Structure formats: C-alpha cells, structure tokens
N, C-alpha and C positions, 0 to 999 in steps of 0.2 A: 551448564546449557549456559549460551548465549542468548539473551533476549534484543531482538531488534524490535526498535518502535519507528513507525510510518505514519504519518498524518494523511489521513485522507479529506477530499474536499467532495462532498455530496450536494448535488445540484439537480433540484426538483426539474423536472422536463413538463413542458406545457401540454404535451400531449399523454403526459401519466408517466410515472417511474422516475427513477433515479440513476442519473450517470455520477459514475464516481472515477475521480483521478487520485494519483498519487503524486504529488509534485515533485520528490526526489528521486521517482522513478519515470524518466521521460518514457512517454508512450504508453504507461500502464493506467489503461483506461477500461472501465468494467460498465455493468449497468445490471440493475433490478428492479422490479416491481414494486418492491417495499424498501423502506429503510433496512429492515432486517435484512430482506435477500439481498440488497445493495452491499451490504457490510460483508456477508458471508462470501460473496461474489469477488469483494475486494481482496479479502483475505485468500481466496484461491487465485488469483491473477499477480497478488505480490508473490505468492510461492513460485508459481509458476515463472515470473519474472525473473527472480533471484536463482532457481534451478538452470535457466537458460545462461545466466551470467557464468554462474560456477563452471558449467560444462563447457563455456569457451573461454574458461581462465580469466574472467573480468573481475575487476574489484567490485566488491558488495558495497553499495553507497549505504551511508547513514546519515542520519539527523542529527548527530551531536554537535554539529557546529552551527546549527540552523537556529536561527533566531525569529521568533514569531509569536511575542508574549500576549497580544490579543487579536486572536484570529476565528474565523468560523471554522477552522479545521477540526475535525474528531480524531483524536489520538487512536493508532490500532495497534496493540500491542502483538507478537506473533512471538512464540518460543521458536526460534530457529537454530537450534543446535546443527542441524542437518547444513545448513548454508554456511557457519561460523568457520572462520579461517584459523588456524591455530599455528 
C-alpha cells in the first residue's frame, strides 16, 4: 500500500472557521467550522481530487521533491493504495 503525504495550510477566518488549501494540489480548497472538521474535510477533498485525476488518467502529484523545512503547514498522511499507480 502506497502512502501519499500532502501538506495542508489551515487559515483561521475572521468570520469563524478554517479554510484549508493543499499547495501541491492546485484548486484543492475546503472549509471546516473547527480544526478537526477542516482536517476531515481536507482528507475528503484530497481523495476526490486524486480520484478525478485518476479518472482522467492524469499524473498524481507528490511532495517528494518539495522543500519546506520550517513552515506552518500541517502534514496530512493518507493511505492511498486506491490511487497508487503501479
């Protein structure tokens, strides 16, 4: 089973809640009322994003070559055997 790691950026919104972006997946953005909900929503958004890429036979981006040693990104690990290309 292949594990894909994606960093997510949580931004606290003035009106409440948290916006989540996934820098390695352009346009992958979601929202949650709490940090926990935002992270769960990010997992779902990433899964749907990768599913769409797979359906369109597009490359699945990884962060293997991403350098960001001191950042405010939260690492999010997903077991993505379904999306792995063998």
